[in-house]
N, C-alpha and C positions, 0 to 999 in steps of 0.2 A: 107673677108675670101678666097675670088678668090685669091687675094695677100700673105695670110698664105700658103696657097696650093701651088700656081705654086713655089714661091721661096723658098720652104722647102727644096727642095734639095742643097742649099746654106747653111743652117742654121744649128745650133748645136753648144752642148758644145763646149767653146775655139774656135768658128768661128762665122760668121755673127749673131746678133740677130734680128727678125722680129720686126719693129715698126708698130702695126696696128693703130697708131694715136689715139686721144681722144675720150672718152666714154660719151655717155650723157644717163645715164639708164632712166632716166623720158621721153625720146621720145618713148621706145619700149611699145608693148603694153599690154604684160602680164607676170607674173613673170618667166613662164618658157622663155620666148625670153629673158630677162634680165639674168638669169642663162646661157642661152646659148652663150650672146656676151662674157660672164667673163671668162666661160670655154675656149672658141676659142684662145681670147688672151693667157690666162696662160697655156694652151697645146700646143701652138706654141711656148712658150720660151719669148713672148715678156711682155713688160711692161702693167701694168692697169693704163691707164691715166684718172683719177677721174676729168670731166669736168662741173658735174651738179653744180650748184649753191645752196647756204643754202635754197633758195628759193624756188626751184625747186626740191629739191631729193626729198621730201616727204617720201612714203615709199619705195625706190629704195634703200635707202642705204645696205640693206641685201646684195644686190647680188656683193657689193664689201668686204664683211666683212665674206666669208667665211672661217674660219682657216685652214680647211681640202684643201682648194683647194690652199689657200695660200703659204699652207706648201710645196707644189711643187715649185711655184716661189721661196721660200728661199732657196730650195734644187738645186737650178739652174737646174731644170727641164726643157728637149725640146724634145719634139715629134715630130711624124712624120707621114703623112698620107700614108694609103697604096699606095697613088699613087698620084702625083704631077697634076694631069690633073683634073681643077676644073668640067670639063662636064662629069666626070666620078663617078658615085655614091660611089664608093669605095674609095675616097678620103674623103668621109666624116667619115670614121674611121678611128683614130689616135692613135698609139700606143708611147709606150715608157717604159723606166725604172726610179727608181730613185737612189740615189747614194747607197743605203743599197740592192739592187737588186729586190725591189718589182717592181712589172707591173703596168702598167696604162694605160686604156683604156678609150678612148672617143669617143662617140658612136653621131653623130652631124645627124639632118635630115632638109635639108635647101631646103626641098620641100613643096608644099601647103597643100599636103595629108599625110597619116598615111604610116612611110616607115618603114619596119624590117630590121633589123642591126643585123649582126650576126659574131661573131667570134672564132675563135677555139684558148685557149691562147697556145696549143703545137707551134702555129705559131712564138708565141714571145718568146718562149723558155721556156715556164712554162708547165711543164709535171706534168700530174696527175692533180688530186683538188686542187685548192689553194680555200682560203679564199678570197671571193669579196666583198669589202665595197662600196657603194653607198656614194661618197664625198659630195652630193647634200642632200641625207636625211640622212645622219650623220649616217648610219644604217648599219651592216651588212645583205648580202644576203645568208651568207652560205657558202657551199663548192660547188664548179663547176669547171667544165675542160672546159667552154664555156660560150657564152653567145648567145642568140637569143631574141630579144626583139622589138617591134611596137613603134617606137618612133613618138609622135606625129609632127606635122607640127612646122620647128621652133624651135625645142626641143632639149635636149640633155642629155645624161648619161655620168658621170664619173665614172670609179671605178677603186680602187686601190686594188690590187691583191699581197696576200703575202701568204709564206707557214706557218703562225701562224696558231694554230687549231683554229676551228671556235666552239664556246660555244653555239650558239643559234641554235635552230630545225626551218627547214624551215616552214614556212605557205604558203596557198594558197590564191588567193584573184579571186574573181569570180564576173564579174560587171553584175547586172541585167539586162537584155532590157529594154529600155524604151520604153514606148505605143507611138502610133501616138498620136500628138499634135497639136492642133489647137493656133494660136498666141492670140488670145484675150482671151482662155481660162487661167485659174490659170498658175501660172510657172511650168514646169515639175521637178518633184523629181527623184534624182538619187539615186542606193542604190548599194551596193556591200558586198557580204557577203566573208568574213574570215575564212578559215578552225580554226581559234583558236579563233574564236567569238569576237575577240577584233573588236571595230567600226572603219570603213574606214573613208578615208580623201579625199575631192573632189577637183580640181582645173581647172579652163579652162587652157587649154593648149594654144591653140589657136581659134579663131573667137567671134562674135560679141555677146558676153553674160560674166555674171558674175555668180557665183557660191556663195550663202547665205543661211544656215541652210537647206543644201543638196537639194536646188532649185538652178536650173538653170534659170536665169533672161537675157532674152535676151536684146540686149540695141536698137533693133529698125530699125537695118539693115539686109539686106538679107546676108546670107552665111553660111557655114558649122560651126557645133562648135562642137569641140574635148574636150571632159572632162577625165582627167586621176583621176584614183583610186588610192590611196596608204594605205597600213597599217604599220606604220613606225615600229612595234614591240616593245620588251622591253629586258630586261635582260636576257630572257629565250628564245626568240621567234626571228627568221630573219626576215628582214624587208621583203614585199612585194607590188609588182606594177604591 
């Protein structure tokens, strides 16, 4: 990613393409990290070099097979960071446009704690409200003119922005506090309330734990666990995260 960021100033359509070398998804700790890796390669305009083996790829294959992300690759998309200085956190926000004029925004978090990533879409030439679609949730987030989101450690969000009318109604999602917990007690449960009344889904984005049946199950190692709650919406409701 340092290389993608720094050398971005010479990359682009009909220019040099940045090759991030081969990827072994099975070596990453969480599904969130795997999505981030795939997103980084595609957003930088480079190839996605699969080098997992048939006996190692396991359940990591999903990260290579996101049709909405690969559509950017097939469209010859090349994004650019807000700055090519890898030490500046603004370099973790990438933008660009597809061949039909849609905007693309990728928000990365390379840090080990949650970080906020914010962007006004007017800054990339999209004035007023646009329809934002989350390419990993495969769901519309509704009409908006900017984005401000807390991205978990080593996580990423990729949005495609279009002038198409949004047909979904927004909903909100509130993550309920988790009570103090001692390691030897039963695993703590997580819960979130969606304004739509639909059930939330949970995923460990970073840290030594897994989630099963809404229980956070530590792996026995020290560290802070970051859990993301989502509600994917439906035909009538926008997604929430």
